[in-house]
mmCIF file of the N, C-alpha and C atoms, coordinates in Angstrom:
data_MODEL
# 
_entry.id   MODEL 
# 
loop_
_atom_site.group_PDB 
_atom_site.id 
_atom_site.type_symbol 
_atom_site.label_atom_id 
_atom_site.label_alt_id 
_atom_site.label_comp_id 
_atom_site.label_asym_id 
_atom_site.label_entity_id 
_atom_site.label_seq_id 
_atom_site.pdbx_PDB_ins_code 
_atom_site.Cartn_x 
_atom_site.Cartn_y 
_atom_site.Cartn_z 
_atom_site.occupancy 
_atom_site.B_iso_or_equiv 
_atom_site.pdbx_formal_charge 
_atom_site.auth_seq_id 
_atom_site.auth_comp_id 
_atom_site.auth_asym_id 
_atom_site.auth_atom_id 
_atom_site.pdbx_PDB_model_num 
ATOM 1   N N  . UNK A 1 1  ? -49.955 -58.648 -8.901  1.00 0.00 ? 1  UNK A N  1 
ATOM 2   C CA . UNK A 1 1  ? -48.686 -59.319 -9.106  1.00 0.00 ? 1  UNK A CA 1 
ATOM 3   C C  . UNK A 1 1  ? -48.555 -59.813 -10.543 1.00 0.00 ? 1  UNK A C  1 
ATOM 4   N N  . UNK A 1 2  ? -49.546 -60.569 -11.000 1.00 0.00 ? 2  UNK A N  1 
ATOM 5   C CA . UNK A 1 2  ? -49.500 -61.112 -12.354 1.00 0.00 ? 2  UNK A CA 1 
ATOM 6   C C  . UNK A 1 2  ? -49.534 -59.993 -13.391 1.00 0.00 ? 2  UNK A C  1 
ATOM 7   N N  . UNK A 1 3  ? -50.313 -58.950 -13.118 1.00 0.00 ? 3  UNK A N  1 
ATOM 8   C CA . UNK A 1 3  ? -50.392 -57.821 -14.048 1.00 0.00 ? 3  UNK A CA 1 
ATOM 9   C C  . UNK A 1 3  ? -49.044 -57.114 -14.165 1.00 0.00 ? 3  UNK A C  1 
ATOM 10  N N  . UNK A 1 4  ? -48.325 -56.992 -13.058 1.00 0.00 ? 4  UNK A N  1 
ATOM 11  C CA . UNK A 1 4  ? -47.003 -56.381 -13.089 1.00 0.00 ? 4  UNK A CA 1 
ATOM 12  C C  . UNK A 1 4  ? -46.005 -57.190 -13.897 1.00 0.00 ? 4  UNK A C  1 
ATOM 13  N N  . UNK A 1 5  ? -46.051 -58.504 -13.753 1.00 0.00 ? 5  UNK A N  1 
ATOM 14  C CA . UNK A 1 5  ? -45.159 -59.379 -14.520 1.00 0.00 ? 5  UNK A CA 1 
ATOM 15  C C  . UNK A 1 5  ? -45.469 -59.284 -16.007 1.00 0.00 ? 5  UNK A C  1 
ATOM 16  N N  . UNK A 1 6  ? -46.763 -59.273 -16.359 1.00 0.00 ? 6  UNK A N  1 
ATOM 17  C CA . UNK A 1 6  ? -47.151 -59.146 -17.771 1.00 0.00 ? 6  UNK A CA 1 
ATOM 18  C C  . UNK A 1 6  ? -46.711 -57.803 -18.352 1.00 0.00 ? 6  UNK A C  1 
ATOM 19  N N  . UNK A 1 7  ? -46.813 -56.741 -17.571 1.00 0.00 ? 7  UNK A N  1 
ATOM 20  C CA . UNK A 1 7  ? -46.379 -55.430 -18.044 1.00 0.00 ? 7  UNK A CA 1 
ATOM 21  C C  . UNK A 1 7  ? -44.877 -55.404 -18.294 1.00 0.00 ? 7  UNK A C  1 
ATOM 22  N N  . UNK A 1 8  ? -44.110 -56.036 -17.422 1.00 0.00 ? 8  UNK A N  1 
ATOM 23  C CA . UNK A 1 8  ? -42.661 -56.080 -17.618 1.00 0.00 ? 8  UNK A CA 1 
ATOM 24  C C  . UNK A 1 8  ? -42.283 -56.905 -18.841 1.00 0.00 ? 8  UNK A C  1 
ATOM 25  N N  . UNK A 1 9  ? -42.963 -58.018 -19.043 1.00 0.00 ? 9  UNK A N  1 
ATOM 26  C CA . UNK A 1 9  ? -42.682 -58.849 -20.219 1.00 0.00 ? 9  UNK A CA 1 
ATOM 27  C C  . UNK A 1 9  ? -43.049 -58.133 -21.508 1.00 0.00 ? 9  UNK A C  1 
ATOM 28  N N  . UNK A 1 10 ? -44.147 -57.389 -21.492 1.00 0.00 ? 10 UNK A N  1 
ATOM 29  C CA . UNK A 1 10 ? -44.581 -56.668 -22.686 1.00 0.00 ? 10 UNK A CA 1 
ATOM 30  C C  . UNK A 1 10 ? -43.643 -55.511 -23.009 1.00 0.00 ? 10 UNK A C  1 
ATOM 31  N N  . UNK A 1 11 ? -43.011 -54.936 -21.998 1.00 0.00 ? 11 UNK A N  1 
ATOM 32  C CA . UNK A 1 11 ? -42.138 -53.786 -22.199 1.00 0.00 ? 11 UNK A CA 1 
ATOM 33  C C  . UNK A 1 11 ? -40.698 -54.179 -22.521 1.00 0.00 ? 11 UNK A C  1 
ATOM 34  N N  . UNK A 1 12 ? -40.403 -55.460 -22.557 1.00 0.00 ? 12 UNK A N  1 
ATOM 35  C CA . UNK A 1 12 ? -39.028 -55.911 -22.810 1.00 0.00 ? 12 UNK A CA 1 
ATOM 36  C C  . UNK A 1 12 ? -38.579 -55.500 -24.209 1.00 0.00 ? 12 UNK A C  1 
ATOM 37  N N  . UNK A 1 13 ? -37.442 -54.880 -24.297 1.00 0.00 ? 13 UNK A N  1 
ATOM 38  C CA . UNK A 1 13 ? -36.900 -54.431 -25.581 1.00 0.00 ? 13 UNK A CA 1 
ATOM 39  C C  . UNK A 1 13 ? -36.083 -55.551 -26.231 1.00 0.00 ? 13 UNK A C  1 
ATOM 40  N N  . UNK A 1 14 ? -35.933 -55.499 -27.558 1.00 0.00 ? 14 UNK A N  1 
ATOM 41  C CA . UNK A 1 14 ? -35.059 -56.472 -28.211 1.00 0.00 ? 14 UNK A CA 1 
ATOM 42  C C  . UNK A 1 14 ? -33.624 -56.329 -27.713 1.00 0.00 ? 14 UNK A C  1 
ATOM 43  N N  . UNK A 1 15 ? -32.879 -57.391 -27.754 1.00 0.00 ? 15 UNK A N  1 
ATOM 44  C CA . UNK A 1 15 ? -31.501 -57.384 -27.291 1.00 0.00 ? 15 UNK A CA 1 
ATOM 45  C C  . UNK A 1 15 ? -30.648 -56.539 -28.233 1.00 0.00 ? 15 UNK A C  1 
ATOM 46  N N  . UNK A 1 16 ? -30.116 -55.410 -27.760 1.00 0.00 ? 16 UNK A N  1 
ATOM 47  C CA . UNK A 1 16 ? -29.319 -54.558 -28.643 1.00 0.00 ? 16 UNK A CA 1 
ATOM 48  C C  . UNK A 1 16 ? -27.964 -55.168 -28.990 1.00 0.00 ? 16 UNK A C  1 
ATOM 49  N N  . UNK A 1 17 ? -27.594 -56.244 -28.347 1.00 0.00 ? 17 UNK A N  1 
ATOM 50  C CA . UNK A 1 17 ? -26.336 -56.895 -28.655 1.00 0.00 ? 17 UNK A CA 1 
ATOM 51  C C  . UNK A 1 17 ? -26.396 -57.745 -29.911 1.00 0.00 ? 17 UNK A C  1 
ATOM 52  N N  . UNK A 1 18 ? -27.566 -57.896 -30.492 1.00 0.00 ? 18 UNK A N  1 
ATOM 53  C CA . UNK A 1 18 ? -27.724 -58.726 -31.686 1.00 0.00 ? 18 UNK A CA 1 
ATOM 54  C C  . UNK A 1 18 ? -27.483 -57.872 -32.925 1.00 0.00 ? 18 UNK A C  1 
ATOM 55  N N  . UNK A 1 19 ? -26.266 -57.845 -33.378 1.00 0.00 ? 19 UNK A N  1 
ATOM 56  C CA . UNK A 1 19 ? -25.925 -57.079 -34.578 1.00 0.00 ? 19 UNK A CA 1 
ATOM 57  C C  . UNK A 1 19 ? -26.449 -57.731 -35.849 1.00 0.00 ? 19 UNK A C  1 
ATOM 58  N N  . UNK A 1 20 ? -26.968 -58.942 -35.754 1.00 0.00 ? 20 UNK A N  1 
ATOM 59  C CA . UNK A 1 20 ? -27.505 -59.623 -36.931 1.00 0.00 ? 20 UNK A CA 1 
ATOM 60  C C  . UNK A 1 20 ? -28.691 -58.870 -37.507 1.00 0.00 ? 20 UNK A C  1 
ATOM 61  N N  . UNK A 1 21 ? -29.324 -58.010 -36.724 1.00 0.00 ? 21 UNK A N  1 
ATOM 62  C CA . UNK A 1 21 ? -30.432 -57.201 -37.225 1.00 0.00 ? 21 UNK A CA 1 
ATOM 63  C C  . UNK A 1 21 ? -29.968 -56.329 -38.381 1.00 0.00 ? 21 UNK A C  1 
ATOM 64  N N  . UNK A 1 22 ? -28.780 -55.769 -38.273 1.00 0.00 ? 22 UNK A N  1 
ATOM 65  C CA . UNK A 1 22 ? -28.244 -54.897 -39.320 1.00 0.00 ? 22 UNK A CA 1 
ATOM 66  C C  . UNK A 1 22 ? -27.989 -55.705 -40.586 1.00 0.00 ? 22 UNK A C  1 
ATOM 67  N N  . UNK A 1 23 ? -27.397 -56.864 -40.451 1.00 0.00 ? 23 UNK A N  1 
ATOM 68  C CA . UNK A 1 23 ? -27.122 -57.724 -41.599 1.00 0.00 ? 23 UNK A CA 1 
ATOM 69  C C  . UNK A 1 23 ? -28.404 -58.176 -42.260 1.00 0.00 ? 23 UNK A C  1 
ATOM 70  N N  . UNK A 1 24 ? -29.396 -58.550 -41.453 1.00 0.00 ? 24 UNK A N  1 
ATOM 71  C CA . UNK A 1 24 ? -30.681 -58.977 -42.000 1.00 0.00 ? 24 UNK A CA 1 
ATOM 72  C C  . UNK A 1 24 ? -31.341 -57.850 -42.777 1.00 0.00 ? 24 UNK A C  1 
ATOM 73  N N  . UNK A 1 25 ? -31.313 -56.630 -42.240 1.00 0.00 ? 25 UNK A N  1 
ATOM 74  C CA . UNK A 1 25 ? -31.928 -55.496 -42.927 1.00 0.00 ? 25 UNK A CA 1 
ATOM 75  C C  . UNK A 1 25 ? -31.200 -55.193 -44.235 1.00 0.00 ? 25 UNK A C  1 
ATOM 76  N N  . UNK A 1 26 ? -29.884 -55.311 -44.248 1.00 0.00 ? 26 UNK A N  1 
ATOM 77  C CA . UNK A 1 26 ? -29.134 -55.099 -45.487 1.00 0.00 ? 26 UNK A CA 1 
ATOM 78  C C  . UNK A 1 26 ? -29.466 -56.141 -46.541 1.00 0.00 ? 26 UNK A C  1 
ATOM 79  N N  . UNK A 1 27 ? -29.587 -57.387 -46.113 1.00 0.00 ? 27 UNK A N  1 
ATOM 80  C CA . UNK A 1 27 ? -29.945 -58.458 -47.049 1.00 0.00 ? 27 UNK A CA 1 
ATOM 81  C C  . UNK A 1 27 ? -31.355 -58.244 -47.581 1.00 0.00 ? 27 UNK A C  1 
ATOM 82  N N  . UNK A 1 28 ? -32.272 -57.870 -46.711 1.00 0.00 ? 28 UNK A N  1 
ATOM 83  C CA . UNK A 1 28 ? -33.642 -57.603 -47.144 1.00 0.00 ? 28 UNK A CA 1 
ATOM 84  C C  . UNK A 1 28 ? -33.685 -56.450 -48.141 1.00 0.00 ? 28 UNK A C  1 
ATOM 85  N N  . UNK A 1 29 ? -32.884 -55.416 -47.913 1.00 0.00 ? 29 UNK A N  1 
ATOM 86  C CA . UNK A 1 29 ? -32.812 -54.298 -48.853 1.00 0.00 ? 29 UNK A CA 1 
ATOM 87  C C  . UNK A 1 29 ? -32.285 -54.730 -50.213 1.00 0.00 ? 29 UNK A C  1 
ATOM 88  N N  . UNK A 1 30 ? -31.321 -55.628 -50.227 1.00 0.00 ? 30 UNK A N  1 
ATOM 89  C CA . UNK A 1 30 ? -30.790 -56.146 -51.483 1.00 0.00 ? 30 UNK A CA 1 
ATOM 90  C C  . UNK A 1 30 ? -31.853 -56.926 -52.239 1.00 0.00 ? 30 UNK A C  1 
ATOM 91  N N  . UNK A 1 31 ? -32.609 -57.734 -51.527 1.00 0.00 ? 31 UNK A N  1 
ATOM 92  C CA . UNK A 1 31 ? -33.679 -58.513 -52.163 1.00 0.00 ? 31 UNK A CA 1 
ATOM 93  C C  . UNK A 1 31 ? -34.757 -57.593 -52.718 1.00 0.00 ? 31 UNK A C  1 
ATOM 94  N N  . UNK A 1 32 ? -35.108 -56.562 -51.979 1.00 0.00 ? 32 UNK A N  1 
ATOM 95  C CA . UNK A 1 32 ? -36.105 -55.606 -52.477 1.00 0.00 ? 32 UNK A CA 1 
ATOM 96  C C  . UNK A 1 32 ? -35.570 -54.885 -53.716 1.00 0.00 ? 32 UNK A C  1 
ATOM 97  N N  . UNK A 1 33 ? -34.301 -54.512 -53.701 1.00 0.00 ? 33 UNK A N  1 
ATOM 98  C CA . UNK A 1 33 ? -33.699 -53.883 -54.881 1.00 0.00 ? 33 UNK A CA 1 
ATOM 99  C C  . UNK A 1 33 ? -33.719 -54.803 -56.085 1.00 0.00 ? 33 UNK A C  1 
ATOM 100 N N  . UNK A 1 34 ? -33.436 -56.080 -55.879 1.00 0.00 ? 34 UNK A N  1 
ATOM 101 C CA . UNK A 1 34 ? -33.487 -57.049 -56.980 1.00 0.00 ? 34 UNK A CA 1 
ATOM 102 C C  . UNK A 1 34 ? -34.911 -57.223 -57.487 1.00 0.00 ? 34 UNK A C  1 
ATOM 103 N N  . UNK A 1 35 ? -35.875 -57.235 -56.580 1.00 0.00 ? 35 UNK A N  1 
ATOM 104 C CA . UNK A 1 35 ? -37.277 -57.359 -56.980 1.00 0.00 ? 35 UNK A CA 1 
ATOM 105 C C  . UNK A 1 35 ? -37.731 -56.149 -57.789 1.00 0.00 ? 35 UNK A C  1 
ATOM 106 N N  . UNK A 1 36 ? -37.342 -54.965 -57.365 1.00 0.00 ? 36 UNK A N  1 
ATOM 107 C CA . UNK A 1 36 ? -37.677 -53.750 -58.117 1.00 0.00 ? 36 UNK A CA 1 
ATOM 108 C C  . UNK A 1 36 ? -37.039 -53.795 -59.502 1.00 0.00 ? 36 UNK A C  1 
ATOM 109 N N  . UNK A 1 37 ? -35.789 -54.213 -59.578 1.00 0.00 ? 37 UNK A N  1 
ATOM 110 C CA . UNK A 1 37 ? -35.104 -54.309 -60.870 1.00 0.00 ? 37 UNK A CA 1 
ATOM 111 C C  . UNK A 1 37 ? -35.793 -55.320 -61.779 1.00 0.00 ? 37 UNK A C  1 
ATOM 112 N N  . UNK A 1 38 ? -36.244 -56.423 -61.209 1.00 0.00 ? 38 UNK A N  1 
ATOM 113 C CA . UNK A 1 38 ? -36.926 -57.444 -62.005 1.00 0.00 ? 38 UNK A CA 1 
ATOM 114 C C  . UNK A 1 38 ? -38.287 -56.958 -62.493 1.00 0.00 ? 38 UNK A C  1 
ATOM 115 N N  . UNK A 1 39 ? -39.022 -56.302 -61.616 1.00 0.00 ? 39 UNK A N  1 
ATOM 116 C CA . UNK A 1 39 ? -40.350 -55.812 -61.991 1.00 0.00 ? 39 UNK A CA 1 
ATOM 117 C C  . UNK A 1 39 ? -40.281 -54.698 -63.027 1.00 0.00 ? 39 UNK A C  1 
ATOM 118 N N  . UNK A 1 40 ? -39.230 -53.899 -62.961 1.00 0.00 ? 40 UNK A N  1 
ATOM 119 C CA . UNK A 1 40 ? -39.058 -52.819 -63.941 1.00 0.00 ? 40 UNK A CA 1 
ATOM 120 C C  . UNK A 1 40 ? -38.304 -53.271 -65.182 1.00 0.00 ? 40 UNK A C  1 
ATOM 121 N N  . UNK A 1 41 ? -37.860 -54.525 -65.178 1.00 0.00 ? 41 UNK A N  1 
ATOM 122 C CA . UNK A 1 41 ? -37.120 -55.109 -66.302 1.00 0.00 ? 41 UNK A CA 1 
ATOM 123 C C  . UNK A 1 41 ? -35.906 -54.250 -66.673 1.00 0.00 ? 41 UNK A C  1 
ATOM 124 N N  . UNK A 1 42 ? -35.106 -53.949 -65.674 1.00 0.00 ? 42 UNK A N  1 
ATOM 125 C CA . UNK A 1 42 ? -33.930 -53.104 -65.859 1.00 0.00 ? 42 UNK A CA 1 
ATOM 126 C C  . UNK A 1 42 ? -32.787 -53.909 -66.470 1.00 0.00 ? 42 UNK A C  1 
ATOM 127 N N  . UNK A 1 43 ? -31.933 -53.247 -67.241 1.00 0.00 ? 43 UNK A N  1 
ATOM 128 C CA . UNK A 1 43 ? -30.741 -53.927 -67.749 1.00 0.00 ? 43 UNK A CA 1 
ATOM 129 C C  . UNK A 1 43 ? -29.800 -54.268 -66.582 1.00 0.00 ? 43 UNK A C  1 
ATOM 130 N N  . UNK A 1 44 ? -28.876 -55.190 -66.795 1.00 0.00 ? 44 UNK A N  1 
ATOM 131 C CA . UNK A 1 44 ? -28.007 -55.650 -65.695 1.00 0.00 ? 44 UNK A CA 1 
ATOM 132 C C  . UNK A 1 44 ? -27.258 -54.540 -64.966 1.00 0.00 ? 44 UNK A C  1 
ATOM 133 N N  . UNK A 1 45 ? -26.811 -53.519 -65.675 1.00 0.00 ? 45 UNK A N  1 
ATOM 134 C CA . UNK A 1 45 ? -26.059 -52.439 -65.014 1.00 0.00 ? 45 UNK A CA 1 
ATOM 135 C C  . UNK A 1 45 ? -26.950 -51.688 -64.031 1.00 0.00 ? 45 UNK A C  1 
ATOM 136 N N  . UNK A 1 46 ? -28.166 -51.374 -64.458 1.00 0.00 ? 46 UNK A N  1 
ATOM 137 C CA . UNK A 1 46 ? -29.079 -50.636 -63.588 1.00 0.00 ? 46 UNK A CA 1 
ATOM 138 C C  . UNK A 1 46 ? -29.638 -51.536 -62.487 1.00 0.00 ? 46 UNK A C  1 
ATOM 139 N N  . UNK A 1 47 ? -29.753 -52.837 -62.773 1.00 0.00 ? 47 UNK A N  1 
ATOM 140 C CA . UNK A 1 47 ? -30.222 -53.773 -61.743 1.00 0.00 ? 47 UNK A CA 1 
ATOM 141 C C  . UNK A 1 47 ? -29.204 -53.853 -60.608 1.00 0.00 ? 47 UNK A C  1 
ATOM 142 N N  . UNK A 1 48 ? -27.938 -53.877 -60.961 1.00 0.00 ? 48 UNK A N  1 
ATOM 143 C CA . UNK A 1 48 ? -26.886 -53.880 -59.940 1.00 0.00 ? 48 UNK A CA 1 
ATOM 144 C C  . UNK A 1 48 ? -26.919 -52.618 -59.096 1.00 0.00 ? 48 UNK A C  1 
ATOM 145 N N  . UNK A 1 49 ? -27.192 -51.491 -59.743 1.00 0.00 ? 49 UNK A N  1 
ATOM 146 C CA . UNK A 1 49 ? -27.285 -50.225 -59.007 1.00 0.00 ? 49 UNK A CA 1 
ATOM 147 C C  . UNK A 1 49 ? -28.485 -50.239 -58.059 1.00 0.00 ? 49 UNK A C  1 
ATOM 148 N N  . UNK A 1 50 ? -29.601 -50.806 -58.515 1.00 0.00 ? 50 UNK A N  1 
ATOM 149 C CA . UNK A 1 50 ? -30.794 -50.880 -57.663 1.00 0.00 ? 50 UNK A CA 1 
ATOM 150 C C  . UNK A 1 50 ? -30.537 -51.769 -56.455 1.00 0.00 ? 50 UNK A C  1 
ATOM 151 N N  . UNK A 1 51 ? -29.839 -52.866 -56.663 1.00 0.00 ? 51 UNK A N  1 
ATOM 152 C CA . UNK A 1 51 ? -29.515 -53.757 -55.550 1.00 0.00 ? 51 UNK A CA 1 
ATOM 153 C C  . UNK A 1 51 ? -28.545 -53.083 -54.577 1.00 0.00 ? 51 UNK A C  1 
ATOM 154 N N  . UNK A 1 52 ? -27.595 -52.342 -55.113 1.00 0.00 ? 52 UNK A N  1 
ATOM 155 C CA . UNK A 1 52 ? -26.629 -51.639 -54.262 1.00 0.00 ? 52 UNK A CA 1 
ATOM 156 C C  . UNK A 1 52 ? -27.336 -50.575 -53.420 1.00 0.00 ? 52 UNK A C  1 
ATOM 157 N N  . UNK A 1 53 ? -28.261 -49.833 -54.033 1.00 0.00 ? 53 UNK A N  1 
ATOM 158 C CA . UNK A 1 53 ? -29.021 -48.824 -53.293 1.00 0.00 ? 53 UNK A CA 1 
ATOM 159 C C  . UNK A 1 53 ? -29.874 -49.490 -52.220 1.00 0.00 ? 53 UNK A C  1 
ATOM 160 N N  . UNK A 1 54 ? -30.500 -50.618 -52.555 1.00 0.00 ? 54 UNK A N  1 
ATOM 161 C CA . UNK A 1 54 ? -31.295 -51.344 -51.573 1.00 0.00 ? 54 UNK A CA 1 
ATOM 162 C C  . UNK A 1 54 ? -30.448 -51.826 -50.408 1.00 0.00 ? 54 UNK A C  1 
ATOM 163 N N  . UNK A 1 55 ? -29.240 -52.290 -50.705 1.00 0.00 ? 55 UNK A N  1 
ATOM 164 C CA . UNK A 1 55 ? -28.334 -52.745 -49.645 1.00 0.00 ? 55 UNK A CA 1 
ATOM 165 C C  . UNK A 1 55 ? -27.969 -51.592 -48.722 1.00 0.00 ? 55 UNK A C  1 
ATOM 166 N N  . UNK A 1 56 ? -27.633 -50.458 -49.281 1.00 0.00 ? 56 UNK A N  1 
ATOM 167 C CA . UNK A 1 56 ? -27.236 -49.305 -48.471 1.00 0.00 ? 56 UNK A CA 1 
ATOM 168 C C  . UNK A 1 56 ? -28.400 -48.813 -47.623 1.00 0.00 ? 56 UNK A C  1 
ATOM 169 N N  . UNK A 1 57 ? -29.593 -48.711 -48.223 1.00 0.00 ? 57 UNK A N  1 
ATOM 170 C CA . UNK A 1 57 ? -30.751 -48.243 -47.469 1.00 0.00 ? 57 UNK A CA 1 
ATOM 171 C C  . UNK A 1 57 ? -31.158 -49.243 -46.381 1.00 0.00 ? 57 UNK A C  1 
ATOM 172 N N  . UNK A 1 58 ? -31.128 -50.519 -46.716 1.00 0.00 ? 58 UNK A N  1 
ATOM 173 C CA . UNK A 1 58 ? -31.462 -51.536 -45.724 1.00 0.00 ? 58 UNK A CA 1 
ATOM 174 C C  . UNK A 1 58 ? -30.467 -51.563 -44.583 1.00 0.00 ? 58 UNK A C  1 
ATOM 175 N N  . UNK A 1 59 ? -29.192 -51.484 -44.907 1.00 0.00 ? 59 UNK A N  1 
ATOM 176 C CA . UNK A 1 59 ? -28.155 -51.455 -43.875 1.00 0.00 ? 59 UNK A CA 1 
ATOM 177 C C  . UNK A 1 59 ? -28.332 -50.229 -42.992 1.00 0.00 ? 59 UNK A C  1 
ATOM 178 N N  . UNK A 1 60 ? -28.595 -49.093 -43.605 1.00 0.00 ? 60 UNK A N  1 
ATOM 179 C CA . UNK A 1 60 ? -28.794 -47.856 -42.828 1.00 0.00 ? 60 UNK A CA 1 
ATOM 180 C C  . UNK A 1 60 ? -29.998 -47.944 -41.911 1.00 0.00 ? 60 UNK A C  1 
ATOM 181 N N  . UNK A 1 61 ? -31.097 -48.495 -42.411 1.00 0.00 ? 61 UNK A N  1 
ATOM 182 C CA . UNK A 1 61 ? -32.289 -48.640 -41.577 1.00 0.00 ? 61 UNK A CA 1 
ATOM 183 C C  . UNK A 1 61 ? -32.038 -49.609 -40.426 1.00 0.00 ? 61 UNK A C  1 
ATOM 184 N N  . UNK A 1 62 ? -31.331 -50.705 -40.697 1.00 0.00 ? 62 UNK A N  1 
ATOM 185 C CA . UNK A 1 62 ? -31.001 -51.653 -39.638 1.00 0.00 ? 62 UNK A CA 1 
ATOM 186 C C  . UNK A 1 62 ? -30.086 -51.038 -38.597 1.00 0.00 ? 62 UNK A C  1 
ATOM 187 N N  . UNK A 1 63 ? -29.118 -50.252 -39.046 1.00 0.00 ? 63 UNK A N  1 
ATOM 188 C CA . UNK A 1 63 ? -28.187 -49.604 -38.125 1.00 0.00 ? 63 UNK A CA 1 
ATOM 189 C C  . UNK A 1 63 ? -28.911 -48.595 -37.235 1.00 0.00 ? 63 UNK A C  1 
ATOM 190 N N  . UNK A 1 64 ? -29.781 -47.800 -37.846 1.00 0.00 ? 64 UNK A N  1 
ATOM 191 C CA . UNK A 1 64 ? -30.525 -46.810 -37.062 1.00 0.00 ? 64 UNK A CA 1 
ATOM 192 C C  . UNK A 1 64 ? -31.427 -47.498 -36.042 1.00 0.00 ? 64 UNK A C  1 
ATOM 193 N N  . UNK A 1 65 ? -32.119 -48.561 -36.469 1.00 0.00 ? 65 UNK A N  1 
ATOM 194 C CA . UNK A 1 65 ? -32.998 -49.247 -35.525 1.00 0.00 ? 65 UNK A CA 1 
ATOM 195 C C  . UNK A 1 65 ? -32.196 -49.905 -34.398 1.00 0.00 ? 65 UNK A C  1 
ATOM 196 N N  . UNK A 1 66 ? -31.008 -50.418 -34.720 1.00 0.00 ? 66 UNK A N  1 
ATOM 197 C CA . UNK A 1 66 ? -30.171 -51.015 -33.681 1.00 0.00 ? 66 UNK A CA 1 
ATOM 198 C C  . UNK A 1 66 ? -29.690 -49.946 -32.704 1.00 0.00 ? 66 UNK A C  1 
ATOM 199 N N  . UNK A 1 67 ? -29.293 -48.794 -33.197 1.00 0.00 ? 67 UNK A N  1 
ATOM 200 C CA . UNK A 1 67 ? -28.828 -47.707 -32.326 1.00 0.00 ? 67 UNK A CA 1 
ATOM 201 C C  . UNK A 1 67 ? -29.961 -47.225 -31.426 1.00 0.00 ? 67 UNK A C  1 
ATOM 202 N N  . UNK A 1 68 ? -31.167 -47.082 -31.986 1.00 0.00 ? 68 UNK A N  1 
ATOM 203 C CA . UNK A 1 68 ? -32.317 -46.661 -31.180 1.00 0.00 ? 68 UNK A CA 1 
ATOM 204 C C  . UNK A 1 68 ? -32.604 -47.702 -30.105 1.00 0.00 ? 68 UNK A C  1 
ATOM 205 N N  . UNK A 1 69 ? -32.545 -48.974 -30.469 1.00 0.00 ? 69 UNK A N  1 
ATOM 206 C CA . UNK A 1 69 ? -32.792 -50.040 -29.497 1.00 0.00 ? 69 UNK A CA 1 
ATOM 207 C C  . UNK A 1 69 ? -31.726 -50.028 -28.396 1.00 0.00 ? 69 UNK A C  1 
ATOM 208 N N  . UNK A 1 70 ? -30.485 -49.810 -28.772 1.00 0.00 ? 70 UNK A N  1 
ATOM 209 C CA . UNK A 1 70 ? -29.415 -49.752 -27.774 1.00 0.00 ? 70 UNK A CA 1 
ATOM 210 C C  . UNK A 1 70 ? -29.570 -48.552 -26.863 1.00 0.00 ? 70 UNK A C  1 
ATOM 211 N N  . UNK A 1 71 ? -29.972 -47.413 -27.435 1.00 0.00 ? 71 UNK A N  1 
ATOM 212 C CA . UNK A 1 71 ? -30.171 -46.207 -26.620 1.00 0.00 ? 71 UNK A CA 1 
ATOM 213 C C  . UNK A 1 71 ? -31.337 -46.375 -25.660 1.00 0.00 ? 71 UNK A C  1 
ATOM 214 N N  . UNK A 1 72 ? -32.407 -47.001 -26.128 1.00 0.00 ? 72 UNK A N  1 
ATOM 215 C CA . UNK A 1 72 ? -33.566 -47.222 -25.262 1.00 0.00 ? 72 UNK A CA 1 
ATOM 216 C C  . UNK A 1 72 ? -33.217 -48.216 -24.145 1.00 0.00 ? 72 UNK A C  1 
ATOM 217 N N  . UNK A 1 73 ? -32.337 -49.142 -24.450 1.00 0.00 ? 73 UNK A N  1 
ATOM 218 C CA . UNK A 1 73 ? -31.934 -50.115 -23.435 1.00 0.00 ? 73 UNK A CA 1 
ATOM 219 C C  . UNK A 1 73 ? -31.116 -49.453 -22.330 1.00 0.00 ? 73 UNK A C  1 
ATOM 220 N N  . UNK A 1 74 ? -30.386 -48.403 -22.655 1.00 0.00 ? 74 UNK A N  1 
ATOM 221 C CA . UNK A 1 74 ? -29.593 -47.693 -21.653 1.00 0.00 ? 74 UNK A CA 1 
ATOM 222 C C  . UNK A 1 74 ? -30.471 -46.870 -20.706 1.00 0.00 ? 74 UNK A C  1 
ATOM 223 N N  . UNK A 1 75 ? -31.654 -46.503 -21.194 1.00 0.00 ? 75 UNK A N  1 
ATOM 224 C CA . UNK A 1 75 ? -32.550 -45.701 -20.331 1.00 0.00 ? 75 UNK A CA 1 
ATOM 225 C C  . UNK A 1 75 ? -33.108 -46.607 -19.307 1.00 0.00 ? 75 UNK A C  1 
# 
């Protein structure tokens, strides 16, 4: 009985209704882009481009992970 309850709790998926995951991933991508720009000592124009690329990649990764989580929840 207890083993079955533990297995169900361990298999619980994240709530796919939480769209904040996508926003968090986009923000994290922006921060990583800013960090890369700072470490490479890029001029402001290229730093903005690095942050924009980080935002797009982070948003995309968050969106894909949210879609996968939602699809797994439907199964």
